[in-house]
N, C-alpha and C positions, 0 to 999 in steps of 0.2 A: 462634627457632622459626619455620619457614616456614609461612605461612598457606595453607590449602587452599581451593580454589574449590568452594563448595557450590551454586553457581547451577544446574549441571546436575541436581543432586539435587532442588532445589526445583521445577524445571521438570518433572521426571519425575513427581513426586507430583501436581502440578497436572494433568498430562496424564492420569494414571490416573483422576483424579476427573472430568475432562471426558469421558472415554470411558464412565465409569459413568453420567453424566447423559444422554449420547447413547443409551445402551442403555435407560435408564429411560424415556426419551421414547417409544421404540418399544413398551414394555411397557404403556403406559396404554391401557386398553380399557374395555369396558362395565362391568366390575366397579368401575372408578373412578367411573363415573356413578352406579351404585347406592350406593356409599359416600357420595358427595356428597349424594344424595337423603336417605339415612337420617340423616346428620349434621345436615343442614339442617332436618329435620322432627323431630328429637329433642325430646321434651317434658320431658326432665330434663337430665342432664349427660352430657358426653362425657368418658370417663376414659381416660387413656393409661398404658401400663405397658411397661417394658422392663427388661433386665438390663444392668448395666455401661454401656458407651458408649451402647447403645440406650436405656437409662433416661434418660440426659442428653438425648438427642434427644427422647424422649417429653415431658420437661419443657418443652422449647422449643416443640414443636408445640402442647402444651396452652396455653401462654402466647399463642401466635399466634391460636389458635382463639378464646380468651377475648377477645382484643383486637378481634376482628371480629364479635362478637355471639353466639358459641356458648359457653355456660357450660362450662368445661372445667378439669380439673386432672389432675395426674399422681400416681400412687402407686408406691411402691417394690415391686418384685416380691419381694424378700427379706422385706419387712415384711408383705406381703399375707397370708402364711400365719400371721402372728402377730397377727391382729386387724384388719388394714386391709381385709380383704375386706368388712367391715361397711360400708365407704364406698360400696360398689356396690349400687345398688337395681335392681329389675326393669325400671324404665323407662329405665335408663341404657344407653349404648352403650359398650362397652369396645374400645379399639384396642390390640392387643398387637403389639409390635415385637420381632422377633428374626431375625437373619440365618439362623441354623440352624433355628429353630423347634423345637428339641429341648432347650432349656435347662431344667435340672432345676427351677429356681425358678418357672418358668411353669406347670408341670404342675398344681399345686394351684389356680392361678388359672383355668386352662382348665376343670378339672373343676367348679369352683364356678359359673362362668358358664353352662356347658352344662347343669348340673343345675337351675339356676334360670331357664333359657331367656332369658338376657340376650344381646342381639345382640352378636356377636363379629366384629370386623373385624381381619384379620391383615395385617401388613406383614412379609413373609417371603420368603426366596429359594428354599427347598427345598420342592418339591411333595410329597415323600414324608414330610414331617415331621408330627409330632403336631399342631402348631399349624395347619398348612395344612388337614389333614383335619378338624379340629375347628371351623373357622371358618365363619361364615355368608357373609361376603364376604371374598374373598382378593385382596389387592393384592400381586402378585408382583414382587419386586426382581430385577434382572438379576444373573447371576453375574459377579463382578468380580474383578480382581486388586488385592490390598491392597498398600500400600507395604511393601517388603521382604518381601512374601509373607505377613506375619503381623499387621501393625498395622492395626486398624480405621480406615480412612480413606475409601476409595472407597465402601464399603458405608454408612458413616454419612452421607456426603455425599448418597447416593441417598435414604436414609431421610428426611433433613432436607428435601430438595427435594420429595419426595412429600408430606410433611406440609404444606409451604407451598402446594403445589398444591391439596390438599384444603381448606385454610383459605380461600384466595382464591376457589376455586370455590363454597364454601358462602356466602361473602360476596356473590358475584354472584347466587347463587340467592335469597338473602334481600333483594336490592336494598339492601344495607347501604352507605350512602353516606358522604360526607365529614362531614356533620353528625352522623351516628350514630357515626362514628369518633371525633369530637371528644369525645363524652360519656364515652368510656373513656380518653381521653388529655387530661385537663384541665391537666396540668402539662407542663413541658418545651417544647422548641421546636415539636414537632408541635402541641401544644395551643394554643400562642400563634398559630401560623400559621393555625389553623382557627377562631380567635375571630371572631365576627361583630360587626357594628355594634351589634346589639341587646345584646350582652354588655357593651359599653363606653359606650353612649350615656347622656346625662343625660335624665331623665324627670320628669314630674309638675311640682311647684311649682318645681323647680330651673330649668326652661326659662324664659328671659327673654322671655315673650310681652308684646307691647303692642298695643293697638288702633291701627289706622291713623290714627284721628282724635285720638289722644292728643297733647297738646302736648309738645314736646320737653323742656321743663324738667322735667316729671314723668317722661318716658321716660329721661332721663339718670340720674335717681335709681335707676330699675330696673336700668339698665346697671351702675351702681356697686355695687348690692346683690348682683346675680347673679354678678358677677365672671367673666363669660365673654368679654367683649369684643365681644359681638354682641347685637342685639335681633331677635327674630323678630316680624314685623309681620303682624297678622291683621285681617280685617274682622269685621263683626257675626256672620257665620255661621261664624266660626272657621276660615275658609279662609286659608291662608298666602298673603299678597300680596307680601311683600318681606322684606328683611333690611337691618339697619343695623349697620355695624361701627364700632369706635372709630376706625379709620383714616379712614373717611368723615367722621366728626365733626371730627377734627383738621384735615383738609383744608378743611372748611367754615369752621372758626374762623379758619384762616389767611387766608381771603378776607374776614374781618371782617364777616360777615353776621350778622344777629340770629337765632341758632338757636332760642332759647327760645320765641319766639312762633310758630314753625312747627309743623305737625303731622307725625307720623311719616311719612305717605305722601308728603310733600314732600321728604323726605331719603332715603328707602329706595331700595335697588336692587331693581327688580322681578324677579319670577320667579327666586328664589334657587335655587342648585344643591342638589339633594337626592340621597339615596341610599336604597334599600330596606333595611329593618331586617335582613334575613337575608343581606345581602352580607358578604363577608369584610372584616374590619377592614383588611387589607393593601390591599384594593381602594380603600377609603375614603381611606387615606393616599396612594395613588398619584393618586387624583382630586384631592386637595387640592394635592399637589405640582404637578400639571400645570396646575391653574387658579390656582395661587399664592394660595390662600386657607387659612384656618385652621379653618373650621367648616363643617359640612354639616347641613342639615335632614334629618331621618329620617322616612320614611313607610312605611306597610305597603301591601300590594298592593290592599287594599280602596279606598284613596283617596289618590292621590299629592298631592292639594292640601292635605291636612291634615298638619301636623307633629306627630309623636308623640314625638319626641326630638331631641336635638342632640348631635352628636359633634364634639369639638374635637380638634385635632392632639395636644394634651397628653394626652388620654385614651388615645390610641393609643400614644404614645411612653412613657407611664408603665407600660404593659403590656409594655414591651420588645419591641414589634413594630416592625420597620423594613423 
């Protein structure tokens, strides 16, 4: 059986969707600004609803909004009339998605939110539709050509893109940054890449602190007990003055010098390399690689000269960060 070439078909579908997005871009106006303002200032939940393919798009938009700091969820239009309308409270915002705006399943939902004075944002293409006329804020989708003239493709792509635009705009409005994003994505590669030094550093009694005047025979016992391969040297005011690594000690012993009688300040490397606690762990790993070291002193912005933690390359690698 001879194979047919479907590459032109694939390209034509993509071209339809590109044209839909180009038309959507031209449609974004002051109503979009108002929608972003209302979504960003919502004191309750943003609820999305649609029918069929639009319902699937509603679920994706809700998930995106939730991931960037706007509590959101999607409800089924068909289930709404069978009890799920109770999920919508008066302080909520409802976003209804429908290409035609006349879908039968949406009529009960529209009546409910209008009756209870719940803010209704529509994502709709037909201006003469019930949904358009009943909405407080109207985001109009462009008229598009669907694949084969019937399959929801270009319209759903436009819906999805508009939802992404709303989510990212509300994220900007709230000044929702990388560290906020990390709170909602603790697992997976995104969460790992956004881990900070503070998330992984060693703190408290686990830090191998020694006084700079401590004899090395006692310091070596601390080095062995803490099992980090480093000693953080401090003065009487607990200011970090240096660092001693097991590599330094090995090199010193190779020179056959009497290490045990010396004090820590005679062995240490002064002004150890440090990093602020809210730096990304990947930055700490890069710094270690560049300097060819295995540990960093950690400080906070209040005082760079005081060590509040130690991060070892093994802490980072154990978190699967590379």
